[in-house]
Residue, then its C-alpha position, 0 to 999 in steps of 0.5 A: m386864114e386858119h382853115a381853107p373854106f370848106r366845100e362839101i355838098r350836104a343834102i338829104h340824099d341816098g342812092s336814088f335821089v337828092r333833095v333840094y329847095q326853092a320857095y314859090s307863090d301859093e299859087i305855084a305850090d298848090m299846083a305844083v303838089a297836087a300835080n307832082s310837077f311843074e307841068a300844071p303851073h307851066a301851063a297856067g303860066c305862072w311858073s316860067d322855064s325862061r327865067m333863072t331859078w336857084i335851088k339848094p340842098s341846105a334847108v336852113w340856107m333856103a330858110y335863111r333865103c325865103g324868111w322861113t316862109s313868113m318874114k320876107d316876099v309873099k312870092q316866097a310864101r311856100v317851100l317845096a321839097i324837090d327830090l331829084d333822080r340822083p344820077r341825073f343830079e350828077q350829071l347835070l353838075t358836070t355841066a356847071t360853070l362856077s361863079h367864081g374864079g372864071d369867066g364872067a361871060t361864060c358864066k352869064k350864058s351857061a345853063v347851070v351855074v354853081q356858086w359857094d355861099p357861106e353855109r347858115v346855121m340856125h340861131a336864135a339871137a341873130e339880128h332881125k335881118q339874119v332871120l333866125t340864122r347866122g353865115l359860117a365864114k369857113v363852111r360853103s353851101i352849095q347854090i345851083g343855078l338853072r337857066g334855059a335848057a336846065v329849068q326845063l329839066l325840072l319838067d322831067p319826070a325822070f328828073v324830078l321824082r317827087i315834090s312835097d310841101v315842107t312848109p309846115n316844117f319850116r314854120q314850126a321850126a322857125a316858131l321853136l327856134a324864136a322861143g330859144d328851143a334850138s333842138s326841138a327846132s332841128k327836129a321840126l326841120w329834119p323830121q326824118q333824116p338830116e342833111l348828109p355829106m354826099q359821096l361824089p365822083v373824084a373828077l366832080h369834086s374837081m370840076l365843082g372847085m371842091a378839091e381847092a378846100s381843105a381836107a378838114a372842116a372848120p370846127e363850126a361845120k359839126c353845127l350843120q346837123p341835128p342832135p345826135e339822137q336824130q342821126p339814123a341807124v346805119k346798117q352794117p354791111k355784110q362781112q367781106s369775104e377773105r378775097s375781097r379783103k385781099h385784093q389791092p383796089s388801087t390796081l383796079c381800073v374800071i372800063a366802060g363806054s359813054q352809053t347810059g345806063a350800065d356803062r355810066a353806072a360803072l363809071r360813077a361807082a369806080r369814082a365814088a370808090s376812088l378807083s381809076t377809069a378809063g375807056v372808049a367811046p364812039r365818035g363825038f362821045k355819042t349816046e343815047i341821049g345825044l352827044e356828051p363830049s364832057l365825059g371825056a374829061s369827067f371819066g378819062l375816056t377817048e373817043c374813037d373814029g367809028g361807033y358802038g362796035h368800034a368802042d366795044r371793041a376796043n374796050v375789050e381789048m384792053s380790059d382782063a375781064l368782063i362784068a356783063f349785065r343781062y335782063r329778060v327785057p325783050r328785044t334788048g340786049r343785042g349790044c351786050e351779047k355782042t361784047v361778050h361773044f367778042m370777049r369770048c372768041g374774038e367775033y363780034t357778032h351777036e350770040p344770044l346768051g341762053w336763059p339760066a335756071a330760075g333763081v340764078v343770080a350770077e354765072r361765070l362763063p366757060h370756054s372764054k378767052k378772059p374771065i366773064l361774069v354775067l349778071w342776071d338780076v341784081s335787084p335789092a332782094n339779090a344784091l349781096d349775091a351779085q357783090d360777092a360774085i363781084a368780089a370773087l371775079l376781082a380777086e383772080g390774079g391778073v384782073n386789074r382792068v374790067m370792063v362792064s357792059g349792059p343796057c342803056e338806062s332807056t331800056n329800064p330805069e329801075n334796073a339802071r339804078h340797081i346796077e349802079t347801086c350794086l357795083t357802088t357798094a362792091f367797088a366801095a368794099l374793094a377800096g376798104p382796108a386790107a386784112e392783116p395778114 
């Protein structure tokens, strides 16, 4: 075999969402789109959370499955684009069982199943049963099967962000394709942005069997994307500082616990930049949403015999510096402030941080045993300043293991997304090539 199967998640996505597709009847589609939720068809009894459902990020694969909404089953007459929260989507995948090469009994019981099928591309001359598509034997497309508790996640508004009816796009694309106009069909199917490869944590690559594939895509893979004129302009990142370029990313390890929010954001951002991760989690890998032992294998975490405080102290001890995210949200931040105080003077007690002057984005705390950077605001308007402050901290000599601390996701989900975006960009800049001497 000249090329190993190439497995990659290609989707319409950004740092906050991932788009997947599923086909439904008119009844389900009308209610779901009107309410921007599957709760209404669920309450009406036409959408079931007890049956397994398969979602997929490939629009052409969806078109093949449902016959472009008009060539197969009337129960698949409408295609809905379902925009899922990206962090939760990636977390969902960490619980998946692969349909290939594993225990069939386990797969049949798993709440999340990942199956890699030959990708489909548009093909006007395809035979009838291929419904204007053809398969690529050397390129794989992810299919995600949900059952039980995983299906019920589709009722959670924190997971399903938007539901859109894209049936007109599919039907227009099919008509253009049947007329032999593949270029216009691509524009109809992807009117705003194309499906692009997702950058995922290294551990997730391995868990999903993506590491088994060759690093080089089969030649046909280039056919998956729309014509060049559809590719969105890429905004050039801000010029890296001299200090950032000189830092050697291979020596940096990101330390965090298992909690949702800042901890998890730091671990995902580090893995996206191919940085190593480690840390100590409370007994049972406790988080605000329950026990999550899979985090140990995913991010190299170990569990301690105690709770959050025990884990925090252990993480401080193994770190050279601390990045702490703090927000002006009442009655929050005690855990983060205890971590900061322990890093400063070795006492794990609550010592409130005084609020800085208006407009202050980042602050280096004085009189500390180890360097501490407090970030007060990493919203998009202040992201570049925050990233510069992180680069300056990590460029200092002796900072090889940096701990990240901050709020849980439940405190403010939007802030949690800002933290992950900030860290992802900052760590990715470190992973760039060093400047020439």
